[in-house]
NUTIKOL-361900 format. One record per residue (C-alpha): y, x, z; residue in three letters. Coordinates in pm, whole numbers, padded with zeros to 5 digits, always signed. Layout:
BEGIN
YXZALA
...
//
This chain:
BEGIN
-00119+04503-01248MET
-00142+04600-01506GLY
+00005+04911-01428CYS
-00261+04965-01160GLY
-00541+04928-01397VAL
-00352+05177-01652ALA
-00341+05438-01309ALA
-00738+05354-01236LEU
-00860+05396-01585LEU
-00656+05675-01695GLY
-00965+05906-01652ALA
-01194+05655-01859ALA
-00940+05717-02161GLY
-00944+06128-02123CYS
-01349+06205-02215ALA
-01400+06388-02494VAL
-01473+06158-02819PRO
-01677+05918-02928PRO
-01482+05755-02611THR
-01754+05635-02362PRO
-01768+05231-02351LEU
-01594+05004-02050ARG
-01726+04804-01898VAL
-01502+04612-01606ALA
-01678+04403-01349SER
-01589+04323-00938ASN
-01855+04350-00661THR
-02071+04075-00741TRP
-02454+04147-00650PRO
-02556+04013-01045GLY
-02392+04269-01188TYR
-02533+04554-00971GLU
-02819+04688-01172PRO
-02574+04782-01395MET
-02471+05036-01142TYR
-02772+05123-01031LEU
-02881+05220-01315ALA
-02561+05442-01311ARG
-02691+05584-00979ASP
-03054+05608-01092LEU
-02964+05845-01419GLY
-03040+05587-01621LEU
-02703+05477-01768LEU
-02549+05845-01910GLU
-02168+05834-01863GLU
-02089+06040-02144ARG
-02173+05691-02303ARG
-02135+05402-02077VAL
-01857+05428-01846ARG
-01882+05176-01555LEU
-01501+05022-01429VAL
-01445+04867-01092GLU
-01208+04562-01021LEU
-01124+04367-00670LEU
-01159+04072-00890SER
-01298+03860-01233ALA
-00882+03800-01217THR
-00827+04170-01250ASP
-01138+04212-01530CYS
-00940+03976-01753LEU
-00577+04151-01723HIS
-00781+04523-01773ALA
-00938+04323-02119LEU
-00672+04128-02235SER
-00470+04494-02251GLY
-00742+04682-02332GLY
-00763+04898-02081TYR
-01169+04778-02121VAL
-01362+04703-02376ASP
-01654+04480-02197GLY
-01638+04336-01857ALA
-01919+04113-01619GLY
-01779+03823-01612LEU
-01884+03385-01560THR
-01898+03202-01862LEU
-01634+02965-01784ASP
-01336+03298-01758GLU
-01493+03456-02102VAL
-01430+03065-02274LEU
-01110+03041-02094THR
-01002+03435-02211ALA
-01056+03283-02645ARG
-00893+02977-02521SER
-00602+03166-02535GLN
-00611+03386-02772GLY
-00872+03674-02657LEU
-01192+03716-02847PRO
-01469+03785-02638LEU
-01827+03822-02726THR
-02094+03712-02475VAL
-02398+04027-02531VAL
-02590+03870-02266MET
-02677+03619-01932VAL
-02648+03842-01596PHE
-02747+03547-01378ASN
-02742+03178-01278PHE
-02608+03165-00954SER
-02839+02949-00687ALA
-02650+02949-00406GLY
-02424+03297-00384ALA
-02150+03118-00439ASP
-02007+02922-00162VAL
-01787+02722+00053ILE
-01741+02812+00381VAL
-01530+02654+00605GLY
-01438+02700+01021ARG
-01698+02675+01228PRO
-01553+02322+01417GLU
-01588+02208+01030LEU
-01836+01951+01078GLN
-01935+01912+00672GLY
-01730+01846+00385LEU
-01547+01546+00489THR
-01371+01748+00733ASP
-01175+01936+00516LEU
-00917+01675+00451VAL
-00546+01777+00558GLY
-00735+02118+00528ARG
-00604+02433+00310ARG
-00893+02580+00067VAL
-00850+02925-00055GLY
-01023+02950-00414VAL
-00933+03171-00682GLU
-00747+03005-01004GLN
-01102+03060-01213THR
-01320+02714-01364ALA
-01595+02855-01164VAL
-01355+02815-00871GLY
-01222+02507-00980ALA
-01593+02344-01051LEU
-01735+02439-00689MET
-01490+02256-00564LEU
-01463+01945-00793GLY
-01811+01945-00720SER
-01814+01931-00408ALA
-01512+01741-00239LEU
-01710+01458-00553ALA
-01994+01487-00392HIS
-01817+01440-00045ALA
-01578+01148-00195GLY
-01260+01300-00126ILE
-00952+01244-00296ASP
-00840+01670-00416PRO
-00482+01542-00337ALA
-00617+01576+00000ARG
-00705+01920+00072ILE
-00409+02160+00012GLU
-00504+02451-00222ARG
-00436+02842-00138VAL
-00515+03042-00447HIS
-00743+03372-00310LEU
-00850+03586-00531THR
-01161+03711-00393ILE
-01045+04071-00266ASP
-00840+03844-00006GLU
-01094+03581+00102GLN
-01208+03763+00375GLY
-00902+03869+00552ALA
-00684+03519+00495ALA
-01017+03360+00613PHE
-01039+03538+00949LEU
-00683+03594+01007LEU
-00639+03178+01057GLY
-00426+03122+00675ASP
-00683+02880+00545VAL
-00974+02667+00697ASP
-01258+02722+00446ALA
-01246+02927+00141VAL
-01462+02895-00231VAL
-01599+03221-00295THR
-01970+03405-00343PHE
-02176+03717-00176GLU
-02095+03879-00016PRO
-01795+03819+00065VAL
-02044+03444+00168ALA
-02259+03619+00364GLY
-02034+03810+00585GLN
-01815+03528+00691LEU
-02104+03346+00776LEU
-02210+03668+00969GLU
-01865+03578+01163ALA
-01925+03216+01252GLY
-01794+02995+00951ALA
-02041+02740+00812VAL
-02188+02646+00516ARG
-02020+02355+00370LEU
-02149+02351-00006PHE
-02342+02625-00255ASP
-02446+02622-00581SER
-02758+02517-00553ARG
-02613+02160-00569GLU
-02458+02198-00919ILE
-02808+02421-01044PRO
-02716+02638-01327ASP
-02353+02539-01420GLN
-02297+02926-01308ILE
-02347+03134-01571VAL
-02290+03543-01514ASP
-02272+03710-01877VAL
-02184+04005-02066LEU
-01879+04017-02290ALA
-01695+04225-02516PHE
-01394+04245-02725ARG
-01575+04184-03063PRO
-01415+04573-03236GLU
-01595+04734-02940ALA
-01939+04599-03109ILE
-01832+04726-03414GLY
-01770+05040-03278SER
-01939+05065-02972HIS
-02287+04890-03067GLY
-02558+05166-02959GLU
-02362+05194-02637ALA
-02432+04851-02533ILE
-02739+04878-02655VAL
-02814+05169-02423HIS
-02651+05020-02114LEU
-02874+04681-02181LEU
-03193+04895-02151ARG
-03111+05025-01858ALA
-02953+04772-01663HIS
-03314+04597-01701TYR
-03538+04942-01666LEU
-03304+04894-01272ALA
-03412+04563-01246LEU
-03758+04689-01260GLU
-03665+04959-01026HIS
-03477+04682-00773LEU
-03842+04511-00828ARG
-04113+04761-00775ALA
-03851+05014-00549GLN
-03630+04697-00331PRO
-03597+04912-00016MET
-03475+05220-00268ASP
-03255+05047-00419ALA
-03139+04790-00131ALA
-02978+05176+00049TYR
-02845+05309-00341ARG
-02688+04966-00377ILE
-02582+04820-00021ALA
-02259+05071+00011PRO
-02103+04911-00343ARG
-02214+04581-00167LEU
-02075+04663+00191GLY
-02299+04589+00332ILE
-02617+04690+00546PRO
-02958+04786+00338PRO
-03128+04465+00492GLU
-02871+04231+00366LYS
-02913+04336+00003VAL
-03189+04113+00004ARG
-03058+03754+00062SER
-02772+03929-00105ALA
-02975+03888-00401PHE
-03105+03592-00292ALA
-02903+03382-00444GLY
-02871+03385-00796ILE
-03138+03419-01050ARG
-03211+03641-01273ILE
-03348+03597-01655PRO
-03562+03868-01767GLY
-03543+04039-02114ALA
-03748+03811-02321GLU
-03603+03431-02115GLU
-03260+03635-02175ASN
-03348+03658-02599ARG
-03451+03338-02560GLY
-03102+03191-02416LEU
-02950+03304-02776PHE
-03240+03176-02996ALA
-03214+02860-03247GLY
-03009+02659-03357THR
-02813+02564-03175PRO
-02851+02869-02875ALA
-02934+02711-02528PRO
-02650+02981-02468LEU
-02403+02803-02716TYR
-02526+02473-02543GLU
-02432+02554-02222ARG
-02136+02655-02330ALA
-02000+02297-02528HIS
-02098+02139-02155THR
-01901+02346-02003LEU
-01576+02317-02203THR
-01611+01933-02204GLN
-01567+01985-01868TRP
-01325+02205-01805MET
-01132+02022-02116GLN
-01162+01673-01944GLU
-01076+01873-01544ASN
-00707+01985-01760ARG
-00882+02416-01722LEU
-00847+02474-02094ILE
-00669+02349-02376ALA
-00905+02279-02703GLU
-00865+02530-02944HIS
-01034+02520-03345PRO
-01223+02862-03320ALA
-01324+02866-02947LEU
-01703+02898-03069PHE
-01692+03087-03347ASN
-01885+03431-03256GLY
-01880+03330-02867LEU
-02239+03482-02918LEU
-02403+03766-03088ASP
-02847+03816-03007PRO
-02857+04105-03195THR
-02749+04376-02916LEU
-03037+04218-02720LEU
-03277+04210-03011GLU
-03224+04596-03078ARG
-03272+04726-02654ALA
-03644+04506-02737PHE
-03714+04588-03040ALA
//
């Protein structure tokens, strides 16, 4: 994986100094405004280079290896990385999942209780564990009574359609594609509102060396959101190829997420403690109780940096 990422990012490293800020992400509607900004010419590629990877696992490997400076990740992924010695700092919230994270199953499954004895594909992240654990608790199912199969997001669609698994813990656009192919929705993130949060996080040294480029990215992100709201059809035609869905399906892909405006985003970082800090603390407790993350004495030191949002919208 590391060599593949290095090869993929080789071109980014050849830029004329100063080196562009390198920001990775996998395919997810909440990250699309960054790419829409690039497509609209709002994001200068000499300042910010967007790097498209296949999964969150790949993004974390790229960050750990120093191939990228930041990434779109879920808050739990940031906390996991920090517990393992990668001190990422969150500068913005992309979105809250409100139905876009989904457990889908074969058409013959009538409900969650039918997962007993079945093979369930899930990525080895806290979001996967949170979704699956919440669903099993909701249905009163002992987790030992299902068989977990580790599948990253880029592997899930094929594994499900080939019959290798009976259900997958997945998200848009894969969720929508599988539902259209005949899968049934068994559980989604509307059952656990605001618990799955996607954020933009950077290595601390990148904030020091590329602060102006990050501010540029934040401004471009929100300008692209304005375009998405004002010109939804134009935006849909620009976004659809990256999501791998028809333009008319883009709106439904975004329906499962809630994107905070600039003022709400700033509010999430404001106060002592900040609302996002409290959310991270609660999530950490859950992750520790479920043995998904080890205790770390400096886990929350430098977790949030509100100054870049403030500079972007001053």
